[in-house]
Phi, psi and omega in degrees: 000328182292335185292317180292334174299308192292319183296314181293328176298326181290320181290323181287322172294323169296326176293315179301319177299316177292328175290333173293325175300304186297324173298322176298319178290319182294331181287340183245032178292339175247022175272128185295131171080002187292136178246123187304135180275145179254143179214149178207182179231148175220159178295140177227110183294134178273120178263160183145184181293149177097183179296128186285082182247342186263136177225114182272153176273131182238133174283130180229138174282120182255019178089222178218167184280120189261007179296137177291136178280173176300146177268138181235118173282125180250329193065013175278120187296337178270010175255130183231145178246124181270156176289169179300138178061033176244148180217136170283125174294117185232159169275110180291163179297342178275002183086351175278169178279135183222177186229149181206155168252007183291107182266009182273079185276151174214174188246124164300169173302324188269008177088011183277142178263119189229162172279172180303325184282353179092017181264126182290137176279143185258149177273174175310335182269000177079021177262154173291139181282129183227126181255143173287167181305139184202158177259347174203162187215146178209131179257121176283166171303335183264005179092356179290145178245119179251143179225165179245110181305160184290130173092359185254160173274167185299338180286353178260027171294142186218139180287125186239008179165178178218130176294139168276120190232122179253155176263128182202129177276173185292329181288351185263350185234157169221142185277132177273169180295340182273352179099349184268157179266148177222169181293130182286336174237097179299344173292349185235080187293153184279137184269155172303130182277131187279167169060197183301120181238351180210166164242146182259163176072015173215161185235138169273127177283170175291145182262018174289134172267094189303314183302312186292322176299318185290318171311307177303320176302317187291315183290325179295323183288328180290320177299324173297319181290317175306317178292332177298317175298317175305309170306318181290318186284320174303320176291320173307311183297320175302319181288331177285323181296316182290331174292318180302312186300319180293316184292323179284341178275340182280000000 
C-alpha cells in the first residue's frame, strides 16, 4: 500500500508544480513580449531492488511557447515590436548577456536605453547603449538609432548607435529565473540578425491565452483533489490492514 501512496504523492507534486507554471503565465498575461511557459509530466520508473512495478510522475519543463503575440500600435518611438525569432540583447543583473522580446523601452535620466524591467540594451559590441541629449529620436527597422541633437534642425539627424538583435529559435534558448532568455549552448554565440528586425511605434503583447490558462487551472485543481483522495484512501486501507493483522495476531 505504501507504493500506491508514493506514486499518488509524486502525481500530486507534479500537479502542484504545473499549477505554479500556469499561475506564472496568468500573472504575465499583460507583460509585453512575454512567452508562455510550457510544462508537462512524464512517467519515471522507480529503480531499485525488487520487481519494477512502480512508475512515478515527474514534472518536466518543456520550454516556452514561441508564437508571436498580438500587436498593439502605440505610436511611441521607444516601443518596438520584433520579427519572429528575433530577440533584443540586454545586460542581465549578473552582468551577462541575455535576451528578451519586451519592446517597451525607455531612457534613464542619464540617457541609457533600458527595457521596462530596467535591463540595459546592448549594441553589437556588447556595450550598454547610452544616448547623448537630443530633441527627437528614431529607431530604424534594422535597429539603428538616429537622433536630432538639441538645438539642431531635422537635417542634422545622425546615427548614434544600433541595438543588438539576435536570431534564435526556440530550441536555442532557455528561460532563467529572472525571466530573461539565455543561450541553451553557451559555446554557440548568437549572431546579429541582418535586415529589418523590428517595427517601431508598436508592441508585441504577451502570448498567454488567459481564458485557456484559467481552464487549465481548474483542470489541475480537480486533478490534484483526485490525487489527494487516492492518498487518503490508501492511508485508510493501510490502517484497516494493520488493524486486521493485529486482530489475527491476537
